[in-house]
N, C-alpha and C positions, 0 to 999 in steps of 0.2 A: 569547412576541416582544417585544423591545423595541421603542421609539418609532422610533432612528432606523434599526435591520434595518426595520420596517415601510414605512418612508418612503422606505427607497432600493430594496425590494423592489417599491413602488408605481411609482415613476419606472422601473425596470428593467421592470415589468410593462406599462405601457405602451408604451414603447417598443417591446418584442415585437411587440404588436399591431401596431403598424406596421408593422415588418418583415416580418412575418408575411403582410402582406397584399402589402407589393412581392415579395416571393419565389411567392406563391400566383398572383398575375395578371400579372404579369412574368414569368416563369420563362423561361427558356431551354431548349431540348431539350436531352436528356443529351447531354454530349462522349465518353460510354464507346460504344463498336461492342457491340453486343450479344452474348451469350455467357452465362456464367453468371450467375445472381442476387448483386446487391452485398448485401453486410452489414455493417452496421458495429455495434461495439461500443464502447460509451462507458464509461469510466469516472475523474473525475476526482477521484478519491480519493487518499490518500497512498499511500508504500510500502508499507505491510500492504497494501492493496487489490490494488494493482498485482499485488504477489507472488500474489495468493489470482487473480486473474484471468489468470496466467501458463500455467493449467489450458489455456485455448487452445490454446496451444504443445506440448502434452502431444497434445491433438487435432488438432494442424496437418494432417494429413494426410488424416484424413476430413472436417474440415470443408472445406480448400480445394477437394478434389474435389468439395465440391458448391457453395460459392460462391468468391465473390474477398471476400477477406474486408478489412476497415480498421478498425484499431485504435486507438481515440482517448486521448490523455492530456494529463493535464497539463505543459507545457515541462519544470519542474524537475528531472522524475525521466525525462527522455525517456532520457538517459546509461546509466541502468539497462539499456538494452535495445540499447546503440549495439552489440555483439558478436551480434545476431540477424541474421543471415541467410536465413531463410525466405521463407514466400510471404504470411505475412499481411503486408501493409501496417502500417508504425505509423506516426500524424505525432499531432502535437502542439499546442496549444495554448494561448498566453498569457495567463491568464486575467485579469491586472492588465491587460493592453492592451487586452484585449478586453469589459473593463468601462467604461473609458475613452474607446475609439477606436473613435467609430460606424464609421467607412471600415472600418478591422481586423475588428469584428465582423461586417459587412455582407458583406466579402470572403468569410469563413470560411464564414459560412450559405451563401453563394451556389456555394460551392466545394463542399460539403457537398449541398448542394440537387438541384445538377446532376446528382448520381450517379444518381438515382433508386432509390434502397435500397429492396433486398425488403425489409428487415425492420434495424430499431433497435433494440438493445439494450441498455438503460440498465443496468449495471452498479454504477453508483454506490450508495455504501450509503446517505451523505449527501444527498440531495439537494435540490438547490438550484435557485434560478433560471438559472443558468448552463448546468447539466445536462438542465436539461427543456427549455428554448429550443430546445438543440442535439439534442436525443431529439425533438422534436416538429416538425421543417421540415417543408413541405406534401409532398414529392414522397415522401416514406417511405410503403410499403404497409401496413406494419405494425410497431407498437412493443409491444415487451414489457421490463416492468421487473424486478426483483429483488428491490426492498426499497421497503417503505411508508414508511420513517423522513422525514417532511416536516420536522422541526423548524424546519428553513432557510427554508420555502416559505410558510407563515400557510394556515389551514385553504381562504380562499376560493381560493387560486390553486392549492394541493393539489388543489382538486374538479375545480376546470377542466381543469388538466393530466390527473387520472386518466382523463379522459374519450376522453382521443386512445390509451390503450394499448390495443390487443386482446387481449394475454398477460398473466397475472402469474405470478411468481415466486417470489413476498415472503410465503413462508408463514412464519409466525411459530416453526415449530415446529423449524424447520432453520437449523443457520448458515448463514453467507454463503460458507462453502467449498462446502456440502451444496445450496445455492440455484444458485450458477453452475453445477455440476454438471450438476445436472437440466435444467438450462437448454441447456448441451451436448448431453445424451441427446436432448430435445425436438428442438434443430437437428438431429441427427445420425442420430435414431431409431436409436440402435444404443447397446450400453453403453460410457460414456467410460473413459479412463484417468483414474485418479481418482490424479493427482500433479501439483504443482505443477513448474516447469520454468523454470529461467532457464539464462543463457549467458554463459559466461566464455572468451573466445579465449586463446588462447595468448601474443597479443604481450600482451594483457593480463597476465596471470600472469608473463611476462618483466619487462613494466616495475615491478611490483608486487615482484619478487624481488630489483629493483634497489634499491627505493626501501627493503625490509626492510634490504637487506646497507649501505645508506649511513646508515640508522639505530644500522647496530651490532647489528641483532636474526638473533641468529645459534641463540640455542636454540630447541626449541619455545615457543610461547607459547598464550596464555590470552586471546583479547579481551575487552573488558566496554565496554558503552555504557548508561553510567550515569544518563543524562538524558534524558529526554523533552522533548514539547510541552505535555504538560498534567500539571503537576507532581502531581496525586493519583494520576496510574499509578504514579509514582517509588518504587522501595524509598527513596533517600536517600542522599546524597552523602556522610553522614557514615558511613553503613552498607557503601556501597563502598568506601569507604579504610578500614575496619578489615578489610573483609573481604581487601584488597589488601595489608594489613599481615603476615595471617595468609597469606596466599599465598606474598611474600618468605621467609618464616621456614621454610615446608613442605612447599613446592614447588619444583621446578627450573625451573619455567617463567618465563618472562618477562609482561609485560604489556604489552598492547596498549590503549590507551584510543581510545574512536570516537565519533565525533557531528559537530555541526557547529560550523564557523567562531566561530560566537557561543557554542559551549560551550566553544570552547580556554580561554582562562583560566577558568574554573571547574574545569576539570579539573586543572590546572597543581596545586592542591593534594594531588593522589592521588599525581604524577611527584615532589614535594618527597619521598617516603617513600623513596625507591632511584631513582636517577634515571638509574643502569647499567641498571637490570631494568624499568623501567617507560616506554614509552614512547607520548607524545602525540598521534596522528593526527588528529586531531579538526580537520576544515577544512584538512587536507593531501592529501588525496584525492579524487577524485571517487568518484558513489555505486557506478561500477562497479570502480573498486581497491581502495572500501570491501568490496565485494562478494568480491573475490577474496581480501582478508585474511581475511575469516569464512570463505573457501573452505579456507584453509592454517592455519586455527584448530585446536588441539587441542583444544579448547572455547569454545562462547560464554556468556557471561553476560549477560543483560540482562533489561530491563522487557517489558510487553505495547508491542513498537515494530516497526518496520518493520524493524531489523535483525535480530530473532529471526526475523523472518520470512523475511527471506533468507537465515540460517542452517539454516531447515528446510528450507528448499526445496534449498540446495547440499547434505543430509545431513549436515551438521556437528553433531557431537554440542552439545547446549544445554542451559542451564538457565533458563528463563522463570519471573521473579518477580511474579506475577500475581495481581492482585487481582481484584474482583467487578465493577467496572462495566459491562464489556460482556463477562462470561463467558458463554460458549458461544454468544456470536453471531459471537468469531473465534477465540479460543485459548478453550481447545483443540480441533483441528480435526484428521483424518486421521493420529490419532497413532501413530509407529514406537517403533522401540528407542531411537532416539536421544533421544526428546525426553523432555526432563525439565521438568515444572510443578511450582512449588513454591508451593502456595494450601493455604489454608483457609476453606473454603467456609462462609458465613454466609445467616443467613435474610434479608439483604438484599442478598445477589450480583441482578446484574440494576438497577442503580440510576442505569448511566446514567452516572457518575463523578459524580453529583451526588447527594455524603456527606450520609447524616442525620447523621452524628456529628461531633464536634470533632475528632477523631483518625480518620485513615483506617485503622481497624482489621482491615482484610482484608491491609492491606499491614505487618502486623508480623511477618516472619519476622526471626530472630534470626542473628546472623552464622554461630554453630555449624551453624544447620541449614543455610544455604548451603554451607559447609563440608562438611560431611558426603557433598554430595552431589559435588562435588569432588572427594573422596577415590574414591566408587563407581565414577566417572566414568573416573578417569584412574590410578587405582591398576594 
């Protein structure tokens, strides 16, 4: 852990101690009427983490027959679940505001504390100071963790936090999907449904169809997400450019590029190949609308990223250009006939993207390798 992170965590831990005392000794009685036990699922991870946690929705009927369920996620990803209308309550937290605004932080913690949760299940893969503080609110009767990854905590803070967990589903031999499935089975006392589930309503589909028409996308299309938030996980923008050049000459499909607003300009160099058939949607659609685009795609091609997780959940054919950093921790999981993973397993797999080589050899796929997979899937 670097010095700046250590100092920040120390300050956060010191303030956590006083907030914990305030909540413990000046708590109000629960505001909810007695009924089914309250249970909180907490996941402060990114898109892929949340897609895996959508196992909750596949098993909603059994879970909500036993518990009043709440699912707490980061604010930027709340839009992904806008079309969900089931019985699991989804709430958001603004992490940046939480860290710098003591009043906002105390309000969030007090609201959660008043619930008197029977169980808090911490599904966050990369445990950090915020996820631990939210998981360890005083009124919770028991707490469950699904990860031992404490790189953002430090040894002393991890040791302190671990004392407050009652159950542990962080078995290293299982991937994240299997851990969360085991946790749901433990709560249900029944065999869970092993399927992630996202919801895209008819109005969202209609809105996206309109966006596609306005962009003159009338052909079948392949969606591509070339960039990620971690460079070592990327196949490379030049490789994607070469692939799209081949797609333009060999396939009838248009190409839709997906990404964030900050990635939009970078993707323009691919659009230049053929502006009539290549369309840059990066930053132009919400997360839910991007999901609808993935649903309409004939094929999705991407790195180990959130969009690939979404494509899998929506049962869209996909090709995942998979490196070895987190191999078997996330991808591949619950493999189906529509899943296509391109990887070459090396002895250094499992490096957590701390590559020991000057070149990331596990991402050395050729354009022809990918094109062969495209032909197999779409022929």
